[in-house]
C-alpha positions, 0 to 999 in steps of 0.5 A, a space after each residue: 329155361 324153356 323146360 323150367 317155364 313149361 314145368 311151372 305152367 304145367 303145375 299152375 294148370 294142374 292146380 288151377 283152383 289153388 293158383 287162381 285163389 293166390 292170383 286173386 289174393 295178389 290182385 286184391 292186395 295190389 289193387 288196394 295198395 295201389 288205390 291208396 297210392 293213387 289217392 296219395 298222388 292226386 291228393 298231393 297234387 291237389 294240396 300243392 295246387 291249393 297251396 299255390 292259391 293260399 293268400 295271407 290277409 293282413 288287416 290294418 288297425 283302425 285309424 291307420 294313416 296313409 303314411 303308416 299304410 305306405 310304411 307297412 307296405 314297404 316293410 311287407 315288400 322287404 320280407 322274403 317269400 312274398 310274391 305280390 301285394 294288393 291293397 284292399 280298402 275298406 270301401 272295396 271290401 264292403 262292395 265285395 261283401 255286398 256282391 257276395 251277399 246279394 240275398 242278404 243285402 238288407 243286413 247291410 243297408 242299415 249300417 251307419 259306418 263301414 266296420 271293415 278294416 283296410 287290408 293287404 292281400 299277399 300272394 306267396 312264392 311257391 317255395 313259401 307255401 308249406 304250412 310251417 313257412 306260412 305260419 312263420 311269415 304270418 308271425 313276422 307280419 303280426 309284429 309289424 306296426 299298424 297290423 291288427 290281425 293276420 289271417 291265412 286259413 291256418 286251421 284249414 291247412 293244418 287239418 288237411 295236412 293232419 288228415 293227409 298224414 293220418 290217411 298215409 299211415 293207414 295206407 302204409 299199415 294196410 299195404 303191409 298187412 295185405 302184402 304179408 297176406 298175399 305172401 302167406 297165401 302164395 307160400 301155402 299154395 306152392 307148399 301144397 304143390 310141393 306135397 303133391 309132388 314130394 315123391 317125384 322130388 325125392 326120386 329126382 334127388 336120388 338120381 342126382 338132380 340139383 336143388 336149383 333144378 328142383 326149385 327153379 320151376 317153383 320160383 318161376 311159378 311164384 313169379 307168374 302168380 305175382 305178375 298175373 295178380 299185379 296185372 289184374 290188380 292194375 287193370 281193375 284199378 285203371 278201369 275204376 279210375 277211368 270210370 270214376 275219374 271222368 266225373 271228377 275231372 270236370 269239377 276240378 278243371 275250374 281249380 286248374 287241377 287234373 287227376 292222373 294215373 300212375 306213370 308207366 314207370 310206376 306201373 312197372 314198379 307195381 308189377 315188379 312188387 307183385 312178382 316179388 310177392 309171388 317170389 317170396 311165397 315160393 322162397 318161404 315154401 321151399 325153405 319150409 319144405 326142405 326143413 321138413 
């Protein structure tokens, strides 16, 4: 095995330019695909954290009596998926509006009566925070007596979910494209090395060298290229994450959300993906060379 490794390293050193181009290509592919993956990871964390803070506002119809309000509260308590219920009177709502509109208090001073309705603020259990379950709960609540309107930020949730899914599809497409490009360049690099050594390979076959003896150094060369490219790509991603992440950490701390890098296990999988890329390049180039 030591001989095969030495032979693979020797081929890499003798064809430095071609191998550097291959390693850089694999590194860029790993960097771009991993960057999408890291974005998905942290975006999913933020989305889950925001969903935990989703509140359903249940507005009561004007003229709702106290008995009707208590009956509505009792019915809300019987619905599965609701963690807590807080009643907000229209007077409390008006005071809250005045506090949030301190610079526009003149707009509220001339009001003769309070136009805001009484409302219940509902917090949901974590299992009910998906857009589909929130919509289902809202539809059930809308059918209760004395309920005039239910608000839960449906448009915001749907838009974010659609954007996230679209971005994920784009990431998959770009990942597949860069993976194929890296395999293609690795295959062509090893194929060029094979052509420079075709006479040597022909002599080795004449003296009885097996196919495994001839091919193994090139497979190892592809693995070394893939490992080197994956390590460089991950290093570049971590450097960018460390430089940019600290700027977002402070702003997200107020939302109780922290951004994170890949776990050691995920980094190992990414490095393994880089090695598979180089290995496939060697496999395809050797098969093509044998056919020729």
